[in-house]
C-alpha positions as semicolon CSV with decimal commas, in nm:
position;residue;x (nm);y (nm);z (nm)
1;M;0,000;0,000;0,000
2;T;0,131;0,342;-0,088
3;A;0,170;0,576;0,205
4;L;-0,025;0,896;0,178
5;R;0,182;1,211;0,170
6;T;0,049;1,553;0,258
7;N;0,187;1,878;0,128
8;P;0,271;2,086;0,440
9;A;0,164;2,400;0,255
10;L;-0,190;2,265;0,239
11;L;-0,201;2,239;0,617
12;L;-0,123;2,605;0,679
13;P;-0,478;2,733;0,637
14;V;-0,605;2,458;0,868
15;L;-0,336;2,518;1,127
16;G;-0,396;2,888;1,100
17;F;-0,761;2,833;1,187
18;F;-0,673;2,650;1,507
19;V;-0,415;2,910;1,602
20;L;-0,640;3,207;1,533
21;A;-0,973;3,067;1,648
22;P;-0,901;3,102;2,023
23;L;-0,792;3,460;1,967
24;A;-1,134;3,546;1,829
25;A;-1,285;3,469;2,169
26;H;-1,071;3,744;2,317
27;A;-1,144;4,009;2,057
28;E;-1,126;4,369;2,167
29;A;-1,436;4,513;2,331
30;P;-1,660;4,718;2,102
31;A;-1,595;5,090;2,095
32;P;-1,827;5,289;2,324
33;D;-2,119;5,462;2,157
34;A;-2,056;5,836;2,116
35;G;-2,404;5,911;2,249
36;L;-2,334;5,716;2,567
37;K;-2,008;5,902;2,627
38;E;-2,190;6,231;2,573
39;V;-2,456;6,146;2,831
40;V;-2,198;6,037;3,089
41;A;-2,017;6,369;3,042
42;G;-2,343;6,565;3,053
43;D;-2,402;6,872;3,269
44;H;-2,713;6,712;3,422
45;R;-2,485;6,489;3,630
46;S;-2,350;6,631;3,955
47;E;-1,977;6,656;4,015
48;K;-2,025;6,425;4,313
49;N;-2,168;6,154;4,090
50;K;-1,911;6,208;3,817
51;A;-1,634;6,167;4,076
52;R;-1,742;5,803;4,114
53;D;-1,700;5,725;3,743
54;K;-1,342;5,611;3,804
55;Y;-1,475;5,332;4,026
56;R;-1,801;5,253;3,846
57;N;-1,676;5,296;3,487
58;P;-2,024;5,349;3,340
59;V;-1,923;5,384;2,974
60;E;-1,710;5,070;2,975
61;T;-1,955;4,873;3,189
62;L;-2,264;4,949;2,980
63;T;-2,068;4,891;2,659
64;F;-1,958;4,551;2,791
65;F;-2,321;4,462;2,856
66;G;-2,400;4,556;2,495
67;I;-2,638;4,846;2,550
68;K;-2,782;5,020;2,243
69;P;-2,995;5,337;2,233
70;D;-3,298;5,155;2,088
71;M;-3,315;4,881;2,351
72;T;-3,575;4,809;2,616
73;V;-3,378;4,810;2,941
74;V;-3,485;4,727;3,298
75;E;-3,285;4,865;3,589
76;I;-3,346;4,659;3,902
77;Y;-3,372;4,852;4,230
78;P;-3,199;5,170;4,106
79;G;-3,135;5,309;4,453
80;R;-3,094;5,686;4,435
81;G;-3,061;5,675;4,058
82;W;-2,687;5,699;3,997
83;Y;-2,712;5,484;3,684
84;T;-3,063;5,603;3,601
85;E;-2,936;5,952;3,523
86;I;-2,724;5,791;3,250
87;L;-2,972;5,532;3,125
88;A;-3,281;5,756;3,103
89;P;-3,142;6,026;2,873
90;Y;-2,948;5,771;2,667
91;L;-3,262;5,567;2,594
92;K;-3,502;5,861;2,582
93;E;-3,530;5,907;2,204
94;N;-3,533;5,552;2,067
95;G;-3,542;5,309;2,357
96;T;-3,736;5,235;2,675
97;L;-3,618;5,233;3,035
98;Y;-3,804;5,061;3,316
99;A;-3,710;5,145;3,674
100;A;-3,808;4,843;3,882
101;Q;-3,849;4,960;4,240
102;R;-3,921;4,778;4,561
103;P;-4,269;4,814;4,709
104;S;-4,297;5,098;4,960
105;E;-4,169;4,971;5,295
106;P;-4,151;5,243;5,561
107;S;-3,998;4,996;5,808
108;Y;-3,699;4,935;5,577
109;G;-3,514;5,258;5,654
110;P;-3,218;5,279;5,410
111;G;-3,408;5,125;5,121
112;Q;-3,715;5,339;5,175
113;R;-3,504;5,657;5,193
114;A;-3,339;5,560;4,864
115;V;-3,680;5,513;4,700
116;E;-3,794;5,853;4,826
117;A;-3,474;6,018;4,700
118;F;-3,522;5,851;4,363
119;D;-3,882;5,972;4,340
120;Q;-3,770;6,326;4,413
121;K;-3,494;6,304;4,154
122;V;-3,746;6,200;3,889
123;K;-3,992;6,470;3,993
124;D;-3,727;6,743;3,975
125;A;-3,614;6,661;3,618
126;P;-3,911;6,560;3,397
127;E;-3,708;6,652;3,089
128;L;-3,475;6,362;3,172
129;Y;-3,708;6,109;3,330
130;G;-4,052;6,192;3,189
131;D;-4,045;5,903;2,942
132;M;-3,914;5,647;3,189
133;K;-4,156;5,373;3,287
134;R;-4,201;5,266;3,647
135;T;-4,273;4,917;3,771
136;T;-4,248;4,725;4,097
137;L;-4,047;4,412;4,163
138;T;-4,194;4,243;4,468
139;N;-4,019;4,012;4,710
140;E;-4,213;3,729;4,547
141;G;-4,059;3,807;4,208
142;D;-4,362;3,971;4,048
143;M;-4,282;4,241;3,791
144;V;-4,508;4,378;3,518
145;L;-4,362;4,495;3,185
146;S;-4,558;4,580;2,872
147;E;-4,283;4,432;2,654
148;P;-3,995;4,186;2,699
149;A;-3,658;4,344;2,771
150;D;-3,337;4,332;2,569
151;L;-3,125;4,403;2,875
152;V;-3,175;4,378;3,251
153;L;-2,924;4,548;3,479
154;T;-2,859;4,506;3,850
155;F;-2,584;4,704;4,021
156;R;-2,462;4,599;4,367
157;N;-2,799;4,453;4,468
158;T;-2,727;4,083;4,514
159;H;-2,618;4,110;4,878
160;S;-2,939;4,298;4,960
161;L;-3,145;4,027;4,793
162;M;-2,964;3,767;5,002
163;R;-3,021;3,962;5,321
164;R;-3,393;3,969;5,244
165;G;-3,401;3,607;5,125
166;T;-3,536;3,701;4,781
167;E;-3,235;3,623;4,561
168;N;-3,389;3,322;4,386
169;E;-3,720;3,497;4,320
170;T;-3,546;3,806;4,184
171;F;-3,314;3,618;3,948
172;A;-3,615;3,421;3,823
173;A;-3,802;3,749;3,764
174;M;-3,509;3,893;3,570
175;F;-3,498;3,581;3,356
176;K;-3,870;3,606;3,287
177;A;-3,843;3,976;3,196
178;L;-3,596;3,914;2,913
179;K;-3,669;3,812;2,559
180;P;-3,489;3,496;2,439
181;G;-3,129;3,591;2,370
182;G;-3,155;3,890;2,606
183;V;-2,875;3,988;2,844
184;L;-2,855;4,018;3,222
185;G;-2,574;4,245;3,343
186;V;-2,462;4,202;3,705
187;V;-2,218;4,419;3,899
188;Q;-2,161;4,315;4,260
189;H;-1,910;4,360;4,543
190;R;-1,685;4,056;4,500
191;G;-1,602;3,842;4,799
192;D;-1,287;3,648;4,882
193;P;-1,325;3,301;4,727
194;N;-1,126;3,156;5,018
195;V;-1,392;3,273;5,265
196;E;-1,711;3,073;5,299
197;Q;-2,008;3,264;5,165
198;D;-2,245;3,412;5,419
199;P;-2,587;3,319;5,274
200;K;-2,721;3,650;5,402
201;G;-2,444;3,858;5,244
202;G;-2,410;4,040;5,574
203;K;-2,091;4,228;5,488
204;G;-2,197;4,319;5,136
205;Y;-1,954;4,087;4,960
206;V;-2,069;3,792;4,749
207;N;-1,843;3,528;4,600
208;E;-1,840;3,523;4,222
209;D;-1,921;3,154;4,195
210;Y;-2,220;3,210;4,423
211;V;-2,365;3,474;4,191
212;I;-2,303;3,255;3,887
213;A;-2,482;2,966;4,057
214;L;-2,782;3,189;4,135
215;A;-2,806;3,300;3,773
216;E;-2,763;2,951;3,633
217;K;-3,029;2,818;3,869
218;A;-3,269;3,073;3,717
219;G;-3,185;2,949;3,367
220;F;-2,914;3,192;3,256
221;E;-2,591;3,102;3,082
222;L;-2,271;3,287;3,169
223;A;-2,154;3,462;2,851
224;E;-1,855;3,664;2,965
225;K;-1,672;3,815;3,262
226;S;-1,491;4,147;3,280
227;E;-1,244;4,306;3,522
228;I;-1,363;4,658;3,435
229;N;-1,464;4,723;3,795
230;A;-1,192;4,527;3,974
231;N;-0,999;4,681;4,263
232;P;-0,706;4,468;4,388
233;K;-0,651;4,708;4,681
234;D;-0,975;4,592;4,843
235;T;-0,882;4,337;5,114
236;K;-1,250;4,253;5,189
237;D;-1,181;4,180;5,555
238;Y;-1,335;4,480;5,730
239;A;-1,538;4,438;6,049
240;K;-1,804;4,672;5,910
241;G;-1,802;4,509;5,570
242;V;-1,795;4,684;5,234
243;W;-1,946;4,997;5,387
244;T;-1,609;5,064;5,552
245;L;-1,490;5,184;5,211
246;P;-1,604;5,495;5,029
247;P;-1,855;5,627;4,962
248;S;-2,013;5,504;5,289
249;L;-1,704;5,532;5,514
250;T;-1,899;5,384;5,804
251;L;-1,609;5,440;6,046
252;G;-1,617;5,814;5,985
253;D;-1,276;5,973;6,036
254;E;-1,118;5,654;6,173
255;D;-0,848;5,551;5,923
256;R;-1,026;5,765;5,665
257;E;-0,715;5,828;5,455
258;K;-0,640;5,455;5,447
259;Y;-0,984;5,368;5,313
260;M;-0,991;5,658;5,070
261;A;-0,660;5,530;4,932
262;I;-0,818;5,188;4,876
263;G;-1,117;5,341;4,699
264;E;-1,449;5,172;4,630
265;S;-1,492;4,797;4,645
266;D;-1,360;4,526;4,417
267;R;-1,649;4,430;4,189
268;M;-1,734;4,144;3,958
269;T;-1,890;4,235;3,623
270;L;-2,079;3,943;3,471
271;K;-2,278;3,912;3,150
272;F;-2,541;3,639;3,135
273;V;-2,764;3,541;2,844
274;K;-3,114;3,396;2,840
275;P;-3,093;3,103;2,599
276;A;-3,261;3,165;2,266
277;S;-3,451;2,835;2,277
């Protein structure tokens, strides 16, 4: 039998495919939309809020999650509206923004004060927020939208969900809110993987694998991770938890310079996808 011989030159395209294919998975992030950059730099944002951009990286974060100006976007528990003041004007002309708030709970002090501050923010600037839609996300995971979402966003909320015991219901609600192929973007204070996870998230930190497990339990698939919001200076071992760091600075003037030098917390940035089928 005659041995088969292969011309090495014919293998180059094949070998090139296997060499280059893995690189495609690490392609450069898409360039930020000019309109998004303009909104983030806008005069409607206070200098206090802009000062936090270096920790929250809104342009890079929203670009990583794939936001477009014609999308339907749901922001889960927007707090005092730090991200809302970016999302609302960006989506105003061609998209739709839903702010999904908690039900009114006077007994829940910090959360209720945040809701009241958000309501006042919206009331004071109808030119920015007049087209925004409001909905409620209950502890049972009920949320009413008039259309399925392209993108659901939750920023530093997972520990609060765990404290209230509603993490599974909320992730299920976010899954339900999305159209097939839609994206869930999660930013959360990232815990030390060598420390056992407190199921109540008492110090504000949540281990990355714990968040991924919550999302996968709800039906999501992890699409991509980013280190956009990482902070290696954060040691995550503070008696008062993440609130020891700015902007909360729970200890007041005690070691203030030390914590200001660390900056805001180390954060995971995770993109999940609702399967198309």
